[in-house]
KEMARZA-773444 format. One line per 8 residues: their letters; for each residue y, z, x of N, C-alpha, C, O. Coordinates in Angstrom, 2 decimals, always signed. Last residue first. Layout:
<atoms>
a) Y:Z:X:Y:Z:X:Y:Z:X:Y:Z:X  ...
</atoms>
This chain:
<atoms>
vdltssvs) -40.77:-88.91:+1.77:-40.75:-88.46:+3.12:-41.67:-89.28:+3.94:-41.80:-89.04:+5.15  -39.98:-88.99:-0.97:-39.98:-90.15:-0.16:-39.86:-89.86:+1.34:-39.04:-90.42:+2.06  -40.20:-86.88:-2.72:-39.07:-86.84:-1.83:-39.00:-88.07:-0.92:-38.04:-88.19:-0.16  -42.58:-87.44:-4.08:-41.28:-87.13:-4.84:-40.12:-87.27:-3.93:-39.09:-87.78:-4.37  -44.40:-87.83:-2.12:-44.19:-88.89:-3.01:-42.88:-88.72:-3.81:-42.18:-89.68:-4.14  -44.35:-85.30:-0.84:-43.96:-86.50:-0.06:-43.70:-87.73:-0.96:-42.88:-88.57:-0.61  -45.18:-83.61:-2.92:-43.83:-83.45:-2.33:-43.39:-84.69:-1.62:-42.24:-85.13:-1.75  -47.80:-84.55:-3.30:-46.84:-84.49:-4.41:-45.39:-84.48:-3.88:-44.53:-85.23:-4.33
ssvlktcl) -48.91:-84.10:-0.81:-48.85:-85.49:-1.35:-47.83:-85.59:-2.46:-47.08:-86.56:-2.56  -48.67:-81.32:-0.60:-48.04:-82.16:+0.38:-47.93:-83.56:-0.14:-46.88:-84.18:+0.07  -50.25:-80.56:-2.88:-48.80:-80.19:-2.84:-48.08:-81.08:-1.81:-46.99:-81.57:-2.10  -52.79:-81.53:-2.17:-52.09:-81.99:-3.40:-50.61:-81.69:-3.37:-49.80:-82.52:-3.81  -53.25:-80.23:+0.31:-53.15:-81.70:+0.28:-52.42:-82.14:-1.00:-51.54:-83.01:-0.95  -53.29:-77.62:-0.64:-52.31:-78.00:+0.38:-52.14:-79.51:+0.36:-51.02:-80.02:+0.40  -55.50:-77.65:-2.38:-54.15:-77.37:-2.91:-53.07:-77.83:-1.93:-52.05:-78.36:-2.35  -57.52:-78.12:-0.44:-57.29:-79.11:-1.49:-55.92:-78.88:-2.13:-55.22:-79.85:-2.40
ksffklgt) -57.38:-75.88:+1.15:-57.07:-77.20:+1.79:-56.78:-78.18:+0.67:-55.88:-79.00:+0.81  -58.02:-73.98:-0.80:-56.75:-73.89:-0.16:-56.34:-75.20:+0.51:-55.18:-75.60:+0.48  -60.67:-74.86:-1.43:-59.57:-74.93:-2.46:-58.27:-74.77:-1.86:-57.34:-75.40:-2.37  -61.94:-74.22:+1.14:-61.93:-75.59:+0.55:-60.84:-75.75:-0.52:-60.13:-76.76:-0.48  -61.47:-71.47:+1.38:-60.91:-72.40:+2.31:-60.86:-73.82:+1.78:-59.87:-74.53:+1.94  -62.92:-70.67:-0.88:-61.52:-70.34:-0.82:-60.80:-71.25:+0.26:-59.68:-71.72:+0.05  -65.47:-71.44:-0.26:-64.87:-72.00:-1.36:-63.38:-71.78:-1.32:-62.64:-72.68:-1.70  -65.89:-69.69:+1.96:-65.99:-71.10:+2.14:-65.28:-71.87:+1.01:-64.56:-72.83:+1.28
tggpiysv) -65.66:-67.25:+0.65:-64.76:-67.55:+1.64:-64.72:-69.14:+1.94:-63.67:-69.74:+2.12  -67.88:-67.59:-1.26:-66.48:-67.33:-1.68:-65.48:-67.68:-0.63:-64.50:-68.36:-0.94  -70.54:-67.59:-1.02:-69.84:-68.83:-0.64:-68.38:-68.76:-0.99:-67.70:-69.79:-1.00  -70.69:-65.23:-3.50:-71.56:-66.05:-2.63:-70.79:-67.38:-2.31:-70.44:-68.15:-3.21  -68.12:-62.99:-3.42:-68.64:-64.12:-4.21:-69.49:-64.91:-3.18:-68.99:-65.23:-2.10  -66.89:-61.24:-1.74:-68.11:-60.73:-2.40:-68.78:-61.88:-3.30:-69.88:-61.70:-3.83  -64.62:-62.37:-0.88:-65.63:-62.18:+0.15:-66.95:-61.71:-0.51:-68.01:-61.79:+0.12  -62.87:-62.28:-3.01:-63.47:-63.55:-2.67:-64.69:-63.34:-1.67:-65.64:-64.11:-1.69
lfwvlagi) -62.04:-59.56:-2.94:-62.80:-60.11:-4.10:-63.52:-61.36:-3.75:-64.68:-61.53:-4.13  -60.68:-59.41:-0.42:-61.79:-58.55:-0.77:-62.64:-59.18:-1.86:-63.86:-59.32:-1.69  -58.75:-61.37:-0.56:-59.68:-61.42:+0.51:-60.89:-60.58:+0.13:-62.03:-61.01:+0.34  -57.27:-60.36:-2.76:-57.98:-61.64:-2.93:-59.09:-61.76:-1.81:-60.21:-62.20:-2.09  -56.27:-58.03:-1.55:-57.20:-57.94:-2.68:-57.94:-59.17:-2.91:-59.13:-59.12:-3.22  -54.73:-58.98:+0.56:-55.89:-58.11:+0.88:-56.84:-58.07:-0.32:-58.06:-58.08:-0.15  -52.88:-60.45:-0.99:-53.71:-61.12:+0.00:-54.94:-60.30:+0.35:-56.05:-60.83:+0.44  -51.66:-58.37:-2.45:-52.38:-59.48:-3.13:-53.35:-60.13:-2.21:-54.51:-60.36:-2.57
qivafllt) -50.48:-57.05:-0.24:-51.45:-56.31:-1.14:-52.30:-57.35:-1.88:-53.52:-57.23:-1.93  -48.64:-58.91:+0.50:-49.73:-58.55:+1.50:-50.82:-57.81:+0.73:-51.99:-57.95:+1.07  -47.08:-58.83:-1.76:-47.72:-60.12:-1.43:-48.85:-59.79:-0.42:-49.93:-60.38:-0.51  -46.07:-56.25:-1.54:-46.95:-56.60:-2.73:-47.71:-57.90:-2.41:-48.88:-58.04:-2.78  -44.53:-56.41:+0.72:-45.79:-55.64:+0.77:-46.68:-55.94:-0.40:-47.91:-55.89:-0.28  -42.53:-58.12:-0.33:-43.34:-58.47:+0.85:-44.67:-57.71:+0.90:-45.74:-58.28:+1.09  -41.52:-56.54:-2.49:-42.18:-57.88:-2.66:-43.04:-58.31:-1.47:-44.15:-58.81:-1.64  -40.48:-54.40:-0.95:-41.49:-54.17:-2.09:-42.25:-55.43:-2.33:-43.48:-55.42:-2.37
livshagl) -38.52:-55.65:+0.60:-39.71:-55.06:+1.24:-40.87:-54.81:+0.18:-42.05:-55.02:+0.46  -36.81:-56.43:-1.53:-37.38:-57.37:-0.58:-38.66:-56.81:+0.03:-39.73:-57.43:-0.02  -36.10:-53.89:-2.69:-36.80:-54.93:-3.52:-37.49:-55.97:-2.59:-38.63:-56.36:-2.85  -36.23:-50.75:-1.56:-35.93:-52.11:-1.12:-36.74:-53.09:-1.92:-37.96:-53.11:-1.83  -36.42:-47.94:-1.58:-35.72:-48.64:-2.64:-35.30:-50.05:-2.26:-34.20:-50.50:-2.57  -37.82:-46.34:+0.11:-36.71:-47.12:+0.74:-35.85:-47.87:-0.32:-34.76:-48.35:-0.04  -39.51:-44.97:-1.81:-38.84:-44.29:-0.74:-37.57:-45.06:-0.28:-36.45:-44.55:-0.29  -40.49:-46.67:-3.76:-40.07:-45.37:-4.10:-39.34:-44.61:-3.13:-38.61:-43.69:-3.48
aawltavl) -40.82:-49.22:-2.45:-40.18:-49.11:-3.76:-39.67:-47.72:-4.02:-38.53:-47.56:-4.47  -41.92:-48.70:+0.05:-40.78:-49.65:-0.04:-40.07:-49.46:-1.41:-38.85:-49.53:-1.49  -44.06:-47.01:-0.59:-42.92:-46.50:+0.23:-41.71:-47.41:+0.02:-40.60:-46.93:-0.18  -45.73:-48.73:-1.98:-45.26:-47.53:-2.62:-43.98:-46.97:-1.92:-43.01:-46.55:-2.56  -46.23:-50.52:+0.07:-45.63:-51.00:-1.14:-44.99:-49.83:-1.86:-43.84:-49.92:-2.30  -47.51:-48.93:+2.05:-46.16:-49.53:+2.32:-45.49:-50.03:+1.00:-44.27:-49.93:+0.88  -49.84:-48.18:+0.64:-48.88:-47.14:+1.02:-47.46:-47.77:+1.32:-46.42:-47.24:+0.92  -50.92:-50.80:+0.33:-50.76:-49.89:-0.81:-49.68:-48.91:-0.47:-48.69:-48.80:-1.20
svvyavtf) -51.17:-51.65:+3.00:-50.25:-52.45:+2.10:-50.04:-51.58:+0.84:-48.94:-51.66:+0.30  -52.92:-49.78:+4.06:-51.53:-49.83:+4.60:-50.67:-50.55:+3.64:-49.52:-50.16:+3.45  -55.17:-50.42:+2.57:-54.55:-49.05:+2.47:-53.17:-49.05:+2.95:-52.30:-48.41:+2.36  -55.50:-53.13:+3.42:-55.40:-52.77:+2.00:-54.68:-51.48:+1.89:-53.68:-51.39:+1.18  -55.93:-53.03:+6.16:-54.85:-53.82:+5.66:-54.52:-53.47:+4.19:-53.36:-53.51:+3.79  -58.22:-51.29:+6.28:-56.92:-50.91:+6.85:-55.74:-51.66:+6.28:-54.71:-51.08:+5.95  -60.02:-52.97:+4.86:-59.72:-51.60:+4.36:-58.40:-51.14:+4.96:-57.54:-50.64:+4.23  -60.15:-55.20:+6.47:-59.67:-55.33:+5.10:-59.21:-53.97:+4.64:-58.12:-53.83:+4.09
plreptvl) -61.19:-54.09:+8.87:-59.85:-54.74:+8.89:-59.29:-54.91:+7.48:-58.08:-54.78:+7.29  -63.75:-53.12:+7.94:-62.69:-52.17:+8.31:-61.27:-52.86:+8.38:-60.28:-52.25:+7.98  -65.87:-54.75:+7.41:-64.88:-54.54:+6.36:-63.70:-53.68:+6.76:-62.74:-53.54:+6.00  -67.28:-54.77:+9.82:-66.88:-56.05:+9.28:-65.83:-55.92:+8.13:-65.02:-56.82:+7.90  -67.81:-51.99:+10.23:-66.96:-52.70:+11.15:-66.44:-54.06:+10.55:-65.29:-54.43:+10.78  -67.37:-50.07:+7.18:-68.22:-50.73:+8.15:-67.36:-51.65:+9.00:-66.29:-52.07:+8.56  -65.85:-48.95:+5.21:-65.49:-48.57:+6.53:-66.50:-49.18:+7.58:-66.45:-48.81:+8.75  -66.93:-49.90:+2.84:-65.58:-50.29:+3.17:-65.19:-49.88:+4.59:-64.23:-50.44:+5.12
hvvhnwpg) -69.44:-48.56:+2.75:-69.34:-49.93:+2.94:-67.97:-50.48:+3.39:-67.88:-51.39:+4.21  -68.55:-46.00:+2.17:-69.28:-46.20:+3.37:-69.22:-47.73:+3.77:-68.99:-48.09:+4.92  -67.53:-46.50:-0.40:-66.69:-46.06:+0.67:-67.25:-46.27:+2.05:-66.54:-46.66:+2.98  -69.91:-47.21:-1.77:-68.73:-48.17:-1.70:-67.81:-47.82:-0.50:-67.39:-48.68:+0.27  -71.48:-44.96:-1.60:-71.98:-46.24:-0.91:-70.78:-47.18:-0.77:-70.65:-47.87:+0.24  -69.88:-43.26:-3.22:-70.03:-43.00:-1.75:-70.54:-44.20:-0.99:-70.11:-44.46:+0.14  -69.81:-44.57:-5.75:-68.67:-44.37:-5.02:-68.82:-44.09:-3.54:-68.06:-44.58:-2.71  -71.97:-47.30:-6.55:-71.84:-45.95:-6.46:-70.65:-45.62:-5.52:-70.47:-46.34:-4.53
wlfsfsgi) -71.98:-50.05:-7.01:-72.77:-49.54:-5.88:-72.82:-47.94:-5.82:-73.64:-47.36:-5.10  -70.63:-50.46:-9.49:-71.84:-51.19:-9.19:-72.68:-50.55:-8.06:-73.91:-50.52:-8.14  -68.43:-48.75:-9.35:-69.39:-48.62:-10.45:-70.70:-49.34:-10.12:-71.78:-48.85:-10.47  -67.09:-49.62:-7.19:-67.75:-48.33:-7.08:-68.70:-48.15:-8.18:-69.71:-47.47:-8.02  -65.79:-51.89:-8.06:-67.09:-52.06:-7.29:-67.78:-50.79:-7.02:-68.95:-50.81:-6.65  -63.52:-50.90:-9.10:-64.52:-51.40:-10.08:-65.86:-51.57:-9.35:-66.93:-51.41:-9.95  -61.64:-50.41:-7.13:-62.47:-49.30:-7.58:-63.59:-49.72:-8.55:-64.52:-48.95:-8.78  -60.23:-52.76:-7.03:-61.10:-52.38:-5.91:-62.13:-51.34:-6.39:-63.32:-51.41:-6.06
sfvsgltf) -58.99:-52.66:-9.59:-59.81:-53.85:-9.21:-60.76:-53.53:-8.02:-61.91:-53.96:-8.00  -57.56:-50.23:-9.48:-58.61:-50.45:-10.49:-59.58:-51.61:-10.09:-60.80:-51.52:-10.24  -55.81:-50.86:-7.36:-56.81:-49.76:-7.19:-57.92:-49.94:-8.21:-59.09:-49.83:-7.87  -54.29:-52.94:-8.55:-55.05:-53.10:-7.27:-56.13:-52.07:-7.11:-57.26:-52.40:-6.76  -53.16:-51.56:-10.72:-54.00:-52.78:-10.89:-54.91:-53.03:-9.71:-56.10:-53.29:-9.85  -51.65:-49.70:-9.34:-52.78:-49.28:-10.21:-53.74:-50.38:-10.46:-54.96:-50.21:-10.42  -49.80:-51.40:-8.10:-50.68:-50.61:-7.29:-51.93:-50.10:-8.12:-53.06:-50.10:-7.64  -48.48:-52.44:-10.38:-49.17:-53.30:-9.46:-50.24:-52.61:-8.65:-51.37:-53.08:-8.51
lvvfkkvk) -47.45:-50.08:-11.59:-48.44:-50.90:-12.27:-49.28:-51.90:-11.38:-50.47:-52.16:-11.56  -45.77:-49.27:-9.44:-46.84:-48.39:-9.96:-47.92:-49.18:-10.72:-49.11:-48.98:-10.52  -44.10:-51.46:-9.12:-44.96:-51.04:-8.05:-46.11:-50.10:-8.54:-47.25:-50.19:-8.08  -42.80:-51.64:-11.64:-43.57:-52.74:-11.15:-44.50:-52.27:-10.14:-45.68:-52.61:-10.24  -41.41:-49.18:-11.69:-42.49:-49.42:-12.75:-43.43:-50.60:-12.24:-44.65:-50.56:-12.41  -39.71:-49.59:-9.53:-40.68:-48.47:-9.51:-41.77:-48.72:-10.49:-42.94:-48.50:-10.18  -38.13:-51.77:-10.39:-38.96:-51.94:-9.23:-40.03:-50.82:-9.15:-41.15:-51.10:-8.73  -36.39:-52.71:-12.49:-37.63:-51.93:-12.78:-38.65:-51.98:-11.60:-39.84:-52.18:-11.80
lilvplll) -34.24:-54.15:-11.52:-34.02:-53.00:-12.40:-35.23:-52.10:-12.56:-35.10:-50.89:-12.74  -35.51:-56.14:-10.07:-34.45:-55.36:-9.43:-34.22:-54.10:-10.18:-34.02:-53.06:-9.56  -37.21:-57.41:-11.96:-37.79:-56.59:-10.84:-36.73:-55.67:-10.21:-37.04:-54.54:-9.84  -37.14:-58.86:-14.29:-36.19:-57.78:-14.19:-36.61:-56.79:-13.03:-36.40:-55.58:-13.10  -39.18:-60.73:-13.95:-37.80:-61.17:-14.22:-36.84:-60.14:-14.08:-35.70:-60.47:-13.77  -41.54:-58.99:-13.53:-40.92:-59.79:-12.44:-39.49:-60.30:-12.73:-38.65:-60.31:-11.82  -42.88:-57.71:-15.60:-41.55:-57.12:-15.09:-40.89:-57.86:-13.94:-39.84:-57.46:-13.43  -45.09:-59.14:-15.96:-44.05:-59.23:-17.01:-42.73:-58.64:-16.54:-41.64:-59.01:-16.98
lalafcla) -46.53:-58.25:-13.75:-45.95:-59.60:-13.77:-44.92:-59.78:-14.82:-43.95:-60.51:-14.61  -47.41:-55.77:-14.74:-46.43:-55.84:-13.58:-45.78:-57.25:-13.54:-44.57:-57.37:-13.32  -49.08:-56.68:-16.76:-47.87:-55.89:-17.16:-46.89:-55.87:-15.99:-45.68:-55.95:-16.20  -51.04:-57.84:-15.19:-50.24:-58.61:-16.12:-48.98:-57.92:-16.57:-47.94:-58.55:-16.74  -51.98:-55.62:-13.67:-51.35:-56.80:-12.99:-50.45:-57.60:-13.97:-49.32:-57.98:-13.66  -53.00:-54.13:-15.78:-51.97:-53.63:-14.96:-51.23:-54.66:-14.24:-50.00:-54.63:-14.16  -55.08:-55.93:-16.57:-53.97:-55.52:-17.53:-52.74:-54.95:-16.77:-51.60:-55.26:-17.11  -56.69:-56.05:-14.36:-56.05:-57.24:-14.81:-54.87:-56.93:-15.73:-53.82:-57.57:-15.67
glllstff) -57.51:-53.31:-14.33:-56.78:-53.85:-13.23:-56.03:-55.06:-13.56:-54.87:-55.20:-13.16  -58.95:-53.31:-16.74:-57.76:-52.41:-16.60:-56.91:-52.90:-15.42:-55.68:-52.90:-15.53  -60.98:-55.07:-15.99:-60.08:-55.50:-17.03:-58.83:-54.60:-17.01:-57.73:-55.10:-17.25  -62.25:-53.58:-14.00:-61.64:-54.85:-13.56:-60.66:-55.30:-14.65:-59.62:-55.86:-14.32  -63.18:-51.48:-15.61:-62.20:-51.26:-14.52:-61.47:-52.50:-14.02:-60.29:-52.49:-13.68  -64.89:-52.92:-17.28:-63.77:-52.19:-17.86:-62.71:-51.89:-16.76:-61.51:-52.03:-16.98  -66.76:-53.91:-15.44:-65.91:-54.86:-16.16:-64.72:-54.17:-16.83:-63.65:-54.76:-16.93  -67.88:-51.40:-14.52:-67.30:-52.46:-13.58:-66.30:-53.36:-14.33:-65.16:-53.55:-13.89
gvirqkkt) -68.75:-50.27:-16.85:-67.73:-49.59:-16.04:-67.01:-50.55:-15.12:-65.80:-50.53:-14.96  -70.77:-52.19:-17.53:-69.66:-51.95:-18.44:-68.50:-51.28:-17.71:-67.35:-51.68:-17.91  -72.43:-51.76:-15.23:-71.83:-53.06:-15.47:-70.60:-52.93:-16.46:-69.54:-53.51:-16.21  -73.11:-49.07:-15.60:-72.45:-49.49:-14.41:-71.74:-50.84:-14.59:-70.60:-51.03:-14.16  -74.44:-49.19:-18.12:-73.23:-48.41:-17.96:-72.41:-48.83:-16.72:-71.18:-48.93:-16.78  -76.68:-50.78:-17.32:-75.76:-51.28:-18.34:-74.37:-50.52:-18.30:-73.31:-51.13:-18.44  -77.92:-49.08:-15.52:-77.44:-50.42:-15.08:-76.40:-50.90:-16.00:-75.35:-51.37:-15.57  -76.74:-45.74:-16.07:-77.76:-46.80:-16.21:-77.12:-48.10:-15.70:-75.91:-48.16:-15.47
lkfsdflt) -75.73:-43.33:-13.74:-75.38:-44.24:-14.73:-76.50:-45.25:-14.83:-77.14:-45.58:-13.83  -75.60:-39.96:-12.85:-76.35:-41.21:-12.82:-75.95:-42.04:-13.96:-75.84:-41.53:-15.08  -74.29:-37.65:-12.05:-73.61:-38.55:-12.87:-74.29:-39.94:-12.92:-73.61:-40.96:-13.02  -75.77:-36.31:-10.21:-75.68:-35.74:-11.55:-74.98:-36.63:-12.53:-75.05:-36.40:-13.73  -75.27:-37.85:-7.87:-76.57:-37.88:-8.58:-76.54:-37.33:-9.96:-77.24:-37.84:-10.83  -73.08:-38.25:-6.26:-72.88:-38.37:-7.66:-74.20:-38.46:-8.43:-74.27:-39.07:-9.49  -74.00:-38.01:-3.63:-72.86:-37.24:-4.05:-72.69:-37.24:-5.61:-72.20:-36.26:-6.16  -75.99:-39.93:-3.39:-76.40:-38.57:-3.63:-75.21:-37.66:-4.07:-75.41:-36.68:-4.78
ddngnnsw) -76.77:-42.77:-4.18:-75.45:-42.23:-4.09:-75.56:-40.77:-4.35:-75.26:-40.35:-5.47  -79.43:-44.31:-2.44:-78.97:-43.41:-3.47:-77.53:-42.94:-3.19:-77.17:-42.73:-2.03  -80.53:-45.77:-0.47:-79.52:-46.44:-1.27:-78.91:-45.56:-2.36:-78.01:-45.97:-3.09  -81.08:-43.47:+2.17:-81.47:-44.67:+1.45:-80.29:-45.29:+0.70:-79.17:-45.32:+1.21  -79.09:-40.75:+1.92:-80.44:-41.14:+2.33:-80.85:-42.37:+1.52:-80.95:-42.29:+0.29  -76.42:-39.41:+2.75:-76.72:-40.65:+2.08:-78.04:-41.16:+2.56:-78.10:-41.93:+3.52  -74.86:-36.28:+2.19:-75.82:-37.09:+2.90:-76.03:-38.41:+2.10:-75.82:-38.44:+0.89  -73.10:-34.69:+0.77:-72.54:-35.84:+1.42:-73.52:-36.73:+2.21:-73.15:-37.75:+2.79
lsnmissl) -74.67:-32.67:-0.34:-73.76:-33.39:-1.21:-73.38:-34.76:-0.50:-73.37:-35.81:-1.13  -76.05:-31.64:+1.81:-76.86:-32.22:+0.63:-75.97:-33.06:-0.22:-76.42:-34.07:-0.78  -73.99:-30.75:+3.47:-74.87:-31.84:+3.97:-75.59:-32.49:+2.75:-75.72:-33.72:+2.66  -72.90:-28.73:+1.82:-72.11:-29.97:+2.12:-72.97:-31.13:+2.61:-72.75:-32.29:+2.26  -75.08:-26.97:+1.87:-74.62:-27.54:+0.60:-73.82:-28.80:+0.85:-74.02:-29.82:+0.18  -75.17:-26.38:+4.59:-76.37:-26.93:+3.91:-75.91:-27.65:+2.62:-76.32:-28.78:+2.34  -72.65:-25.19:+4.96:-73.05:-26.35:+5.70:-74.14:-27.09:+5.04:-74.07:-28.31:+4.91  -73.01:-22.93:+3.29:-71.93:-23.92:+2.98:-72.22:-25.25:+3.69:-72.06:-26.31:+3.10
rgnreddg) -75.07:-21.66:+4.70:-75.32:-22.11:+3.28:-74.21:-23.11:+2.91:-74.52:-24.10:+2.24  -73.75:-21.19:+7.13:-74.99:-21.97:+7.10:-75.24:-22.54:+5.72:-75.58:-23.72:+5.55  -71.67:-19.55:+6.27:-71.37:-20.83:+6.89:-72.57:-21.75:+6.87:-72.44:-22.95:+6.63  -73.24:-17.34:+5.48:-72.40:-18.06:+4.47:-72.02:-19.42:+5.02:-72.05:-20.39:+4.26  -74.38:-16.60:+7.96:-75.19:-16.99:+6.79:-74.42:-17.76:+5.77:-74.91:-18.76:+5.25  -72.07:-15.97:+9.40:-72.93:-17.08:+9.89:-73.85:-17.56:+8.73:-74.06:-18.76:+8.56  -71.11:-13.83:+7.84:-70.30:-15.05:+8.02:-71.16:-16.21:+8.44:-71.01:-17.32:+7.92  -73.28:-12.08:+8.28:-72.88:-12.46:+6.89:-72.11:-13.75:+6.91:-72.38:-14.66:+6.13
dam) -73.08:-11.62:+11.02:-74.28:-12.21:+10.47:-74.00:-12.76:+9.05:-74.49:-13.84:+8.71  -70.59:-10.29:+11.12:-70.69:-11.64:+11.75:-71.96:-12.34:+11.22:-71.93:-13.55:+10.99  -71.32:-7.94:+9.89:-70.30:-8.73:+9.28:-70.36:-10.20:+9.82:-70.21:-11.18:+9.08
</atoms>
């Protein structure tokens, strides 16, 4: 009986290792779902578009946020997950997850997951509009950080445009208010 359990555990271990191993750049977990380059690109843009649609619908609920906070959070969180998940189409799901937990991406991943959970908790558990908005802003920040970091020169460009916008706003405010 013990030999049968050991054999069964050995087979299960071998199956799990073959499923979850990542040799080279192949996404071995999803080998049976191989997508062509065109399908991956279409999946990426479709997922990104669905994310944008969910964000747009969530933004439409902003004027009535106090009344529709749960709908806002669900749409907003779905938009965020679709946007991040779109990169799984390009790299493969397992490679994307492995990439997200690398040391240079781990702060983003932690901030993103915590903001997702906190946003859902604030809306669905605590029923606090203020906390929901706060965590939603943190979620937006984590998402922008993620998306911009993948654009070549994206973080440099983001710093440049944020300085430019800051100068424009400060000059506009100082000329309007005579400060």
